[in-house]
All heavy atoms as an XYZ file, in Angstrom:
730
protein
N      29.547     40.403    -16.264
C      30.003     39.018    -16.217
C      29.813     38.344    -17.586
O      30.692     37.648    -17.996
C      29.247     38.280    -15.118
C      29.562     36.805    -15.182
S      28.668     35.844    -13.963
C      29.726     36.135    -12.604
N      28.724     38.578    -18.210
C      28.404     37.924    -19.497
C      29.439     38.399    -20.548
O      29.895     37.614    -21.344
C      27.035     38.290    -19.979
N      29.880     39.637    -20.449
C      30.885     40.105    -21.416
C      32.236     39.454    -21.223
O      32.908     39.109    -22.150
C      30.991     41.642    -21.292
C      29.830     42.346    -21.824
C      29.967     43.800    -21.799
N      28.667     44.424    -22.067
C      28.411     45.650    -21.945
N      29.307     46.500    -21.578
N      27.222     46.120    -22.267
N      32.624     39.254    -19.906
C      33.870     38.587    -19.668
C      33.878     37.149    -20.203
O      34.792     36.695    -20.779
C      34.151     38.548    -18.118
C      34.714     39.869    -17.640
C      35.124     39.785    -16.249
N      33.918     39.930    -15.429
C      33.689     39.295    -14.306
N      34.535     38.441    -13.802
N      32.563     39.478    -13.636
N      32.755     36.443    -19.977
C      32.647     35.066    -20.480
C      32.742     35.047    -21.992
O      33.393     34.222    -22.551
C      31.379     34.425    -19.985
N      32.065     36.023    -22.631
C      32.037     36.061    -24.101
C      33.448     36.359    -24.625
O      33.872     35.814    -25.601
C      31.064     37.103    -24.574
N      34.154     37.216    -23.903
C      35.479     37.551    -24.388
C      36.497     36.409    -24.278
O      37.466     36.365    -24.964
C      36.042     38.755    -23.629
O      36.283     38.445    -22.284
N      36.161     35.399    -23.444
C      37.011     34.245    -23.343
C      36.501     33.116    -24.191
O      36.953     31.983    -24.071
C      37.064     33.798    -21.865
C      37.839     34.740    -21.024
C      37.895     34.281    -19.606
N      36.705     34.861    -19.007
C      36.303     34.649    -17.768
N      36.968     33.825    -16.977
N      35.187     35.178    -17.293
N      35.537     33.389    -25.060
C      35.059     32.377    -25.958
C      33.981     31.470    -25.408
O      33.544     30.523    -26.031
N      33.486     31.744    -24.224
C      32.402     30.952    -23.625
C      31.073     31.509    -23.970
O      30.963     32.745    -24.177
C      32.557     30.916    -22.104
C      33.711     30.137    -21.604
C      33.643     29.976    -20.112
N      34.944     29.961    -19.603
C      35.294     30.331    -18.385
N      34.368     30.864    -17.602
N      36.516     30.302    -17.970
N      30.072     30.680    -24.029
C      28.740     31.136    -24.245
C      28.244     31.872    -22.973
O      28.128     31.229    -21.916
C      27.813     29.968    -24.552
C      26.392     30.339    -24.824
O      25.968     31.477    -24.537
O      25.634     29.438    -25.257
N      27.981     33.164    -23.042
C      27.586     33.882    -21.853
C      26.287     33.369    -21.240
O      26.148     33.396    -20.000
C      27.402     35.326    -22.337
C      27.222     35.205    -23.777
C      27.948     34.017    -24.242
N      25.352     32.870    -22.016
C      24.140     32.323    -21.477
C      24.420     31.100    -20.622
O      23.882     30.929    -19.556
C      23.067     32.060    -22.588
C      21.861     31.334    -22.026
C      22.674     33.347    -23.284
N      25.241     30.199    -21.165
C      25.586     28.980    -20.404
C      26.281     29.333    -19.097
O      26.050     28.748    -18.057
C      26.441     28.099    -21.241
C      25.746     27.345    -22.299
C      26.630     26.392    -23.028
C      25.854     25.616    -24.122
N      26.728     24.640    -24.844
N      27.174     30.324    -19.118
C      27.847     30.783    -17.946
C      26.876     31.340    -16.923
O      26.872     30.994    -15.748
C      28.925     31.874    -18.304
O      29.834     31.312    -19.205
C      29.615     32.360    -17.034
N      25.972     32.196    -17.366
C      24.966     32.763    -16.471
C      23.970     31.706    -15.920
O      23.683     31.693    -14.739
C      24.139     33.847    -17.192
C      24.919     35.132    -17.469
C      24.194     36.002    -18.495
C      25.200     35.887    -16.198
N      23.607     30.735    -16.742
C      22.723     29.694    -16.304
C      23.484     28.782    -15.296
O      22.894     28.389    -14.253
C      22.222     28.848    -17.483
C      21.167     29.673    -18.252
C      21.591     27.523    -17.016
C      20.689     29.067    -19.544
N      24.721     28.476    -15.532
C      25.510     27.739    -14.568
C      25.601     28.427    -13.207
O      25.424     27.820    -12.165
N      25.804     29.756    -13.258
C      25.827     30.560    -12.008
C      24.480     30.514    -11.345
O      24.414     30.372    -10.102
C      26.194     32.027    -12.310
C      27.660     32.190    -12.722
O      28.463     31.267    -12.529
O      27.967     33.296    -13.203
N      23.418     30.662    -12.121
C      22.084     30.662    -11.498
C      21.746     29.318    -10.868
O      21.193     29.268     -9.758
C      21.029     30.966    -12.609
N      22.152     28.247    -11.485
C      21.918     26.918    -10.944
C      22.692     26.719     -9.630
O      22.164     26.224     -8.629
C      22.327     25.811    -11.948
C      22.068     24.417    -11.424
C      20.576     24.153    -11.182
O      19.765     24.271    -12.103
N      20.212     23.766     -9.942
N      23.935     27.176     -9.603
C      24.742     27.103     -8.390
C      24.122     27.894     -7.238
O      23.986     27.395     -6.148
C      26.151     27.619     -8.658
C      27.071     27.606     -7.436
C      28.461     28.203     -7.743
N      28.402     29.506     -8.390
C      28.148     30.630     -7.763
N      27.895     30.707     -6.516
N      28.136     31.822     -8.467
N      23.642     29.100     -7.594
C      22.976     29.923     -6.568
C      21.725     29.286     -6.059
O      21.419     29.296     -4.867
C      22.692     31.322     -7.141
C      23.944     32.167     -7.429
C      23.569     33.337     -8.373
C      24.518     32.702     -6.095
N      20.925     28.673     -6.955
C      19.720     27.966     -6.550
C      20.085     26.827     -5.639
O      19.439     26.650     -4.591
C      18.988     27.486     -7.754
C      17.664     26.685     -7.549
C      16.617     27.612     -6.884
C      17.178     26.105     -8.837
N      21.110     26.070     -5.991
C      21.522     24.896     -5.168
C      21.982     25.374     -3.802
O      21.816     24.606     -2.815
C      22.675     24.132     -5.876
C      22.222     23.433     -7.134
O      21.020     23.259     -7.339
O      23.081     23.109     -7.929
N      22.488     26.574     -3.679
C      22.970     27.103     -2.431
C      21.857     27.810     -1.625
O      22.066     28.273     -0.526
C      24.095     28.159     -2.627
C      25.368     27.545     -3.228
C      26.381     28.610     -3.654
O      26.100     29.810     -3.520
O      27.468     28.196     -4.100
N      20.658     27.775     -2.190
C      19.511     28.420     -1.521
C      19.471     29.897     -1.640
O      18.722     30.557     -0.895
N      20.240     30.465     -2.540
C      20.298     31.908     -2.720
C      19.306     32.258     -3.846
O      19.687     32.618     -4.967
C      21.734     32.315     -3.017
C      22.654     32.041     -1.840
C      24.123     32.054     -2.176
N      24.555     33.345     -2.724
C      25.795     33.525     -3.168
N      26.690     32.550     -3.157
N      26.142     34.702     -3.615
N      18.037     32.135     -3.508
C      16.953     32.223     -4.503
C      16.859     33.515     -5.219
O      16.651     33.547     -6.485
C      15.639     31.804     -3.884
C      15.699     30.414     -3.276
O      16.163     29.453     -3.975
N      15.295     30.246     -2.072
N      16.913     34.610     -4.490
C      16.823     35.925     -5.168
C      17.927     36.160     -6.140
O      17.732     36.631     -7.257
C      16.772     37.033     -4.152
C      15.471     37.089     -3.334
O      14.441     36.755     -3.901
O      15.505     37.457     -2.151
N      19.139     35.710     -5.760
C      20.283     35.896     -6.664
C      20.173     34.958     -7.830
O      20.536     35.287     -8.961
C      21.597     35.577     -5.902
C      21.895     36.635     -4.840
C      23.036     36.218     -3.971
O      24.182     36.477     -4.308
O      22.752     35.593     -2.935
N      19.627     33.737     -7.633
C      19.394     32.804     -8.747
C      18.417     33.372     -9.767
O      18.641     33.283    -10.994
C      18.912     31.443     -8.210
N      17.370     33.980     -9.219
C      16.359     34.570    -10.145
C      17.065     35.728    -10.947
O      16.860     35.803    -12.166
C      15.187     35.161     -9.344
C      14.359     33.984     -8.765
C      14.318     36.062    -10.191
C      13.383     34.368     -7.676
N      17.805     36.558    -10.295
C      18.520     37.669    -10.985
C      19.434     37.129    -12.081
O      19.482     37.635    -13.206
C      19.245     38.507     -9.978
C      20.023     39.649    -10.601
C      19.119     40.668    -11.369
O      17.934     40.832    -10.932
O      19.603     41.241    -12.348
N      20.209     36.109    -11.753
C      21.181     35.592    -12.741
C      20.428     34.915    -13.890
O      20.812     35.080    -15.046
C      22.113     34.591    -12.041
C      23.375     34.342    -12.771
C      24.252     35.604    -12.964
N      24.401     36.364    -11.757
C      25.372     36.227    -10.832
N      26.267     35.305    -10.984
N      25.445     37.016     -9.764
N      19.344     34.173    -13.607
C      18.546     33.587    -14.680
C      17.952     34.664    -15.618
O      17.989     34.534    -16.808
C      17.425     32.744    -14.100
N      17.510     35.736    -15.000
C      17.012     36.825    -15.823
C      18.090     37.521    -16.666
O      17.801     37.948    -17.750
C      16.290     37.853    -14.905
C      14.962     37.304    -14.433
C      14.267     38.263    -13.505
N      12.929     37.731    -13.167
C      12.129     38.301    -12.312
N      12.495     39.393    -11.663
N      10.932     37.761    -12.028
N      19.277     37.610    -16.147
C      20.386     38.155    -16.931
C      20.625     37.262    -18.097
O      20.872     37.778    -19.251
C      21.657     38.243    -16.094
C      21.631     39.318    -15.029
C      22.839     39.286    -14.096
O      23.709     38.427    -14.209
N      22.848     40.180    -13.173
N      20.548     35.959    -17.925
C      20.727     35.042    -19.061
C      19.630     35.261    -20.109
O      19.915     35.257    -21.301
C      20.714     33.589    -18.558
N      18.412     35.455    -19.624
C      17.256     35.649    -20.543
C      17.375     36.951    -21.327
O      16.779     37.083    -22.409
C      15.930     35.549    -19.799
C      15.678     34.138    -19.300
S      14.083     34.005    -18.491
C      14.596     34.201    -16.731
N      18.044     37.929    -20.767
C      18.235     39.181    -21.536
C      19.171     38.972    -22.730
O      19.044     39.649    -23.728
C      18.810     40.252    -20.602
C      17.847     40.811    -19.556
C      18.593     41.785    -18.636
C      16.719     41.523    -20.248
N      20.086     38.051    -22.553
C      20.991     37.754    -23.668
C      20.299     36.869    -24.688
O      20.331     37.130    -25.887
C      22.299     37.061    -23.162
C      23.196     36.650    -24.319
C      23.049     37.935    -22.176
N      19.597     35.835    -24.194
C      18.910     34.918    -25.064
C      17.913     34.123    -24.270
O      18.234     33.584    -23.185
C      19.882     33.939    -25.755
C      19.274     32.967    -26.714
C      20.313     32.110    -27.445
N      20.997     31.191    -26.537
C      22.335     31.204    -26.342
N      23.086     32.128    -26.891
N      22.883     30.382    -25.521
N      16.650     34.043    -24.725
C      15.622     33.273    -24.015
C      16.035     31.794    -23.914
O      16.606     31.270    -24.868
C      14.322     33.382    -24.748
C      13.788     34.768    -24.934
C      13.520     35.448    -23.607
C      12.967     36.839    -23.830
N      13.301     37.755    -22.744
N      15.800     31.256    -22.720
C      16.263     29.883    -22.477
C      15.287     29.194    -21.556
O      15.023     29.614    -20.458
C      17.662     29.935    -21.805
O      17.977     28.683    -21.205
N      14.763     27.993    -22.063
C      13.852     27.266    -21.158
C      14.539     26.835    -19.844
O      13.956     26.780    -18.831
C      13.526     25.999    -22.005
C      13.743     26.426    -23.412
C      14.851     27.409    -23.368
N      15.852     26.589    -19.902
C      16.597     26.229    -18.704
C      16.609     27.376    -17.697
O      16.447     27.168    -16.501
C      18.008     25.803    -19.063
C      18.770     25.215    -17.854
C      20.113     24.668    -18.249
O      20.510     24.766    -19.422
N      20.827     24.151    -17.309
N      16.826     28.622    -18.166
C      16.837     29.768    -17.299
C      15.464     29.961    -16.682
O      15.325     30.261    -15.499
C      17.260     30.989    -18.059
N      14.370     29.742    -17.485
C      13.023     29.852    -16.967
C      12.791     28.765    -15.903
O      12.081     28.979    -14.962
C      11.959     29.795    -18.033
C      11.823     31.100    -18.840
C      12.217     31.141    -20.137
C      11.317     32.215    -18.205
C      12.068     32.341    -20.859
C      11.201     33.389    -18.913
C      11.561     33.487    -20.226
O      11.478     34.656    -20.909
N      13.359     27.541    -16.115
C      13.163     26.470    -15.175
C      13.837     26.858    -13.820
O      13.260     26.616    -12.771
C      13.773     25.176    -15.698
N      15.002     27.411    -13.885
C      15.702     27.850    -12.677
C      14.887     28.934    -11.947
O      14.751     28.894    -10.753
C      17.150     28.313    -13.001
C      17.941     27.117    -13.424
C      17.790     29.016    -11.759
C      19.312     27.454    -14.033
N      14.430     29.906    -12.753
C      13.628     30.986    -12.158
C      12.364     30.420    -11.488
O      12.043     30.770    -10.361
C      13.260     31.973    -13.259
C      12.405     33.120    -12.725
C      11.895     34.044    -13.867
O      11.441     33.509    -14.904
O      11.953     35.231    -13.670
N      11.716     29.479    -12.162
C      10.547     28.871    -11.624
C      10.817     28.173    -10.288
O      10.118     28.327     -9.322
C       9.908     27.867    -12.610
O       9.594     28.518    -13.826
C       8.667     27.169    -12.064
N      11.887     27.317    -10.310
C      12.236     26.590     -9.055
C      12.612     27.538     -7.939
O      12.299     27.264     -6.761
C      13.346     25.597     -9.320
C      12.865     24.458    -10.239
C      13.769     23.217    -10.279
N      15.149     23.480    -10.285
C      15.932     23.622    -11.406
N      15.328     23.530    -12.588
N      17.184     23.819    -11.333
N      13.262     28.650     -8.244
C      13.579     29.598     -7.194
C      12.343     30.244     -6.615
O      12.270     30.425     -5.416
C      14.566     30.670     -7.791
N      11.384     30.600     -7.475
C      10.105     31.119     -6.989
C       9.363     30.101     -6.110
O       8.786     30.411     -5.098
C       9.215     31.607     -8.128
C       9.601     32.950     -8.632
C       9.773     33.167     -9.986
C       9.735     34.065     -7.822
C      10.095     34.407    -10.501
C      10.082     35.307     -8.298
C      10.256     35.483     -9.643
N       9.445     28.836     -6.542
C       8.825     27.772     -5.694
C       9.510     27.668     -4.335
O       8.819     27.562     -3.322
C       8.920     26.394     -6.411
S       7.827     26.261     -7.838
N      10.836     27.795     -4.336
C      11.566     27.725     -3.064
C      11.236     28.896     -2.143
O      11.211     28.735     -0.944
C      13.076     27.687     -3.343
N      10.882     30.019     -2.739
C      10.477     31.180     -2.002
C       9.020     31.103     -1.558
O       8.538     31.903     -0.748
C      10.699     32.468     -2.815
C      12.120     32.802     -3.081
C      12.226     34.015     -3.979
C      11.626     35.226     -3.256
N      12.047     36.501     -3.718
N       8.242     30.115     -2.119
C       6.845     30.004     -1.768
C       5.964     30.939     -2.570
O       4.785     31.139     -2.260
N       6.497     31.527     -3.656
C       5.708     32.433     -4.491
C       5.121     31.674     -5.708
O       5.651     31.646     -6.801
C       6.655     33.579     -4.972
C       5.846     34.725     -5.616
O       4.716     34.471     -6.094
O       6.355     35.855     -5.556
N       3.972     31.044     -5.420
C       3.343     30.157     -6.436
C       2.864     30.963     -7.665
O       2.936     30.438     -8.775
C       2.223     29.364     -5.839
O       1.236     30.208     -5.267
N       2.409     32.190     -7.508
C       1.939     32.942     -8.645
C       3.034     33.269     -9.629
O       2.927     33.013    -10.810
C       1.294     34.282     -8.212
C      -0.035     34.050     -7.476
O      -0.691     33.007     -7.724
O      -0.425     34.923     -6.693
N       4.177     33.708     -9.117
C       5.301     34.009    -10.011
C       5.900     32.706    -10.587
O       6.328     32.699    -11.743
C       6.369     34.786     -9.271
C       5.965     36.235     -9.054
C       7.060     37.053     -8.376
C       6.583     38.494     -8.146
N       7.544     39.288     -7.484
N       5.888     31.652     -9.791
C       6.371     30.356    -10.261
C       5.555     29.895    -11.438
O       6.074     29.455    -12.427
C       6.364     29.353     -9.172
N       4.200     29.995    -11.295
C       3.328     29.531    -12.395
C       3.545     30.391    -13.680
O       3.518     29.843    -14.805
C       1.867     29.605    -11.942
C       1.507     28.492    -11.029
C       0.025     28.473    -10.684
N      -0.210     27.571     -9.564
C      -0.426     27.969     -8.334
N      -0.487     29.250     -8.012
N      -0.642     27.104     -7.373
N       3.738     31.717    -13.513
C       3.969     32.564    -14.683
C       5.252     32.156    -15.348
O       5.297     32.088    -16.596
C       3.976     34.022    -14.278
C       2.583     34.618    -14.126
C       2.605     36.145    -14.138
N       3.327     36.685    -12.978
C       2.818     36.908    -11.819
N       1.555     36.604    -11.567
N       3.546     37.432    -10.835
N       6.319     31.962    -14.606
C       7.575     31.572    -15.170
C       7.527     30.218    -15.856
O       8.091     29.964    -16.884
C       8.683     31.609    -14.160
N       6.777     29.332    -15.218
C       6.673     27.929    -15.726
C       6.049     27.808    -17.136
O       6.372     26.941    -17.872
C       5.864     27.062    -14.766
C       5.819     25.624    -15.154
C       6.952     24.809    -15.122
C       4.656     25.048    -15.608
C       6.918     23.497    -15.488
C       4.608     23.675    -15.974
C       5.716     22.937    -15.901
N       5.237     28.808    -17.509
C       4.648     28.793    -18.855
C       5.711     28.843    -19.921
O       5.488     28.446    -21.045
C       3.724     30.011    -19.012
C       2.435     29.858    -18.223
C       1.507     30.969    -18.536
N       1.934     32.188    -17.916
C       1.118     33.100    -17.335
N      -0.182     32.883    -17.337
N       1.606     34.149    -16.785
N       6.935     29.315    -19.584
C       7.990     29.387    -20.597
C       8.997     28.250    -20.489
O       9.970     28.217    -21.244
C       8.713     30.715    -20.448
C       7.752     31.898    -20.812
C       8.466     33.200    -20.711
N       7.637     34.295    -21.179
C       6.830     34.978    -20.406
N       6.707     34.675    -19.120
N       6.094     35.950    -20.878
N       8.791     27.352    -19.569
C       9.663     26.185    -19.432
C       9.232     25.137    -20.447
O       8.050     24.751    -20.455
C       9.590     25.587    -17.990
C      10.468     24.332    -17.853
C      10.001     26.658    -16.972
N      10.113     24.722    -21.273
C       9.824     23.846    -22.398
C      10.595     22.520    -22.316
O      11.632     22.417    -21.632
C      10.147     24.532    -23.758
C       9.472     25.847    -23.975
C      10.010     26.461    -25.263
C       7.948     25.740    -24.055
N      10.098     21.565    -23.071
C      10.843     20.314    -23.303
C      11.244     19.556    -22.016
O      10.441     19.421    -21.147
N      12.456     19.119    -22.041
C      12.948     18.202    -20.998
C      13.028     18.887    -19.612
O      13.252     18.254    -18.588
C      14.299     17.622    -21.378
O      15.288     18.688    -21.471
N      12.873     20.228    -19.585
C      12.997     20.910    -18.309
C      11.640     20.987    -17.559
O      11.626     21.282    -16.364
C      13.442     22.381    -18.551
C      14.795     22.453    -19.196
N      15.978     22.196    -18.539
C      15.132     22.737    -20.477
C      16.949     22.280    -19.384
N      16.454     22.625    -20.564
N      10.558     20.612    -18.244
C       9.232     20.739    -17.597
C       9.058     19.733    -16.444
O       8.669     20.149    -15.313
C       8.106     20.563    -18.627
C       7.942     21.823    -19.500
C       6.732     21.713    -20.424
N       5.479     21.826    -19.724
C       4.887     22.963    -19.316
N       5.461     24.102    -19.581
N       3.731     22.917    -18.751
N       9.228     18.507    -16.734
C       8.944     17.470    -15.683
C       9.783     17.633    -14.429
O       9.261     17.624    -13.325
C       9.104     16.046    -16.304
C       8.665     14.944    -15.321
C       7.175     14.986    -14.989
O       6.380     15.496    -15.831
O       6.813     14.543    -13.909
N      11.154     17.826    -14.564
C      11.932     18.024    -13.328
C      11.519     19.288    -12.585
O      11.546     19.268    -11.355
C      13.326     18.146    -13.843
C      13.382     17.562    -15.178
C      11.974     17.741    -15.753
N      11.086     20.304    -13.284
C      10.623     21.518    -12.602
C       9.311     21.270    -11.871
O       9.150     21.693    -10.728
C      10.429     22.643    -13.616
O      11.715     22.856    -14.288
C      10.011     23.954    -12.958
N       8.370     20.515    -12.504
C       7.140     20.171    -11.827
C       7.383     19.403    -10.517
O       6.810     19.663     -9.498
C       6.259     19.300    -12.740
C       5.506     20.012    -13.850
C       4.928     18.985    -14.830
C       4.412     20.867    -13.258
N       8.329     18.420    -10.626
C       8.618     17.537     -9.525
C       9.276     18.371     -8.372
O       8.918     18.290     -7.195
C       9.519     16.401     -9.928
C      10.055     15.630     -8.732
C       8.743     15.454    -10.844
N      10.277     19.207     -8.738
C      10.987     20.006     -7.759
C      10.010     20.927     -7.010
O      10.129     21.034     -5.815
C      12.095     20.773     -8.413
N       9.142     21.553     -7.752
C       8.201     22.505     -7.058
C       7.160     21.721     -6.238
O       6.816     22.182     -5.157
C       7.536     23.373     -8.140
S       8.678     24.618     -8.764
N       6.731     20.588     -6.723
C       5.753     19.775     -5.959
C       6.415     19.394     -4.611
O       5.720     19.372     -3.571
C       5.339     18.563     -6.742
N       7.685     19.025     -4.644
C       8.374     18.663     -3.425
C       8.448     19.853     -2.400
O       8.575     19.637     -1.209
C       9.807     18.177     -3.731
C       9.777     16.797     -4.390
C      11.140     16.317     -4.843
O      12.113     17.106     -4.742
O      11.259     15.187     -5.333
N       8.366     21.052     -2.985
C       8.344     22.217     -2.122
C       6.961     22.690     -1.817
O       6.764     23.730     -1.201
C       9.100     23.380     -2.836
C      10.595     23.160     -3.034
C      11.179     24.156     -4.024
C      11.327     23.224     -1.692
N       5.932     21.909     -2.262
C       4.552     22.242     -1.892
C       3.878     23.196     -2.851
O       2.799     23.719     -2.555
N       4.443     23.394     -4.045
C       3.877     24.299     -5.037
C       3.444     23.481     -6.291
O       4.248     22.813     -6.897
C       4.898     25.402     -5.481
C       4.300     26.262     -6.576
C       5.350     26.246     -4.273
N       2.154     23.517     -6.545
C       1.597     22.840     -7.719
C       1.544     23.844     -8.899
O       0.916     24.866     -8.781
C       0.223     22.339     -7.437
C       0.152     21.259     -6.371
C       0.958     20.016     -6.754
O       0.911     19.593     -7.878
N       1.640     19.454     -5.767
N       2.288     23.516     -9.919
C       2.389     24.482    -11.066
C       1.243     24.292    -12.048
O       0.980     25.230    -12.811
C       3.753     24.289    -11.733
C       4.913     24.632    -10.886
C       6.208     24.271    -11.641
C       4.939     26.106    -10.564
N       0.660     23.136    -12.101
C      -0.442     22.904    -13.014
C      -1.617     22.252    -12.228
O      -1.392     21.633    -11.193
C      -0.089     21.952    -14.195
C       0.939     22.648    -15.071
C       0.427     20.646    -13.698
N      -2.816     22.401    -12.716
C      -3.969     21.823    -12.070
C      -3.933     20.293    -12.257
O      -3.535     19.808    -13.298
C      -5.271     22.380    -12.748
C      -5.490     23.868    -12.503
C      -5.643     24.254    -11.058
O      -6.337     23.502    -10.309
O      -5.105     25.245    -10.626
N      -4.285     19.570    -11.200
C      -4.260     18.099    -11.274
C      -5.250     17.555    -12.283
O      -6.133     18.120    -12.728
C      -4.598     17.631     -9.869
C      -4.883     18.850     -9.065
C      -4.694     20.053     -9.872
């Protein structure tokens, strides 16, 4: 998929992240994690780590969510903290 997007002049990471976000929004957490990881193989992205973190939170896997959250940077941190807290997962100590 990333190659097709690249061949059409699109940024493959943005395409993969968009797909991962859509999958997360649809509650397809395992697929969202896979797509976010595909994006990270092309280029590390705080947004992809944020999606991966939120998907782990949705699955109730706090350990993996906390590990992924360590790589969430900048403007993606606060929304990720809030989203996971709403799902009952605390990513950082109070």
